[in-house]
N, C-alpha and C positions, 0 to 999 in steps of 0.2 A: 690308635685310641679313638674312642667315640667322641665326635664333636657335636654336642647338643645343638648349638646355634646353627650349624650348617644343616643338620638334619631338619631342624625346625623351619629353616628357610625353604627347604624343598617340599615341605608338607603341603598337600593339596586336599582339602576336605571333600568328603563324598557328599552326594546330594542328600538333603534331609528327606524324611519320609514324605512330607507334604509335597516337596518338589518332584519326587519320583512319581507319586500318584498323579500329579498334574501333568507331567510329561507323558505318562501312559494314557491318560484319558484323552489328551490332545491327539495322540497318535491313533487311538481307537476311533475317535470322532472323524478324523480325516479319512480313515479307511471306510467307514460307513458312508460318508459323503461321496467318496469315489464310486462305491457300489451303486448308490442311488442315482448318481449322474449317468452311469453306464446303462442302468435300467431305463431311465428316462430317454436317453438317446436311442435305445433300441425301440422303444414304443413309438417314437416320432417317425422312424423309418417305415416306409410301406413294406408289407410282407413280400418276400420274393416268391416267384412262381417257379416251380420245378417241372 
């Protein structure tokens, strides 16, 4: 038989839309910062001669 109280105790809510948007934007910002840091690091290095 279905035990409502047991099922309710196992319930885990999903993220709200605002929380999902915030987590996605944070991730995108970190990716952008990583790219900019990589570009800045490349600019600081002297060019290699072949």
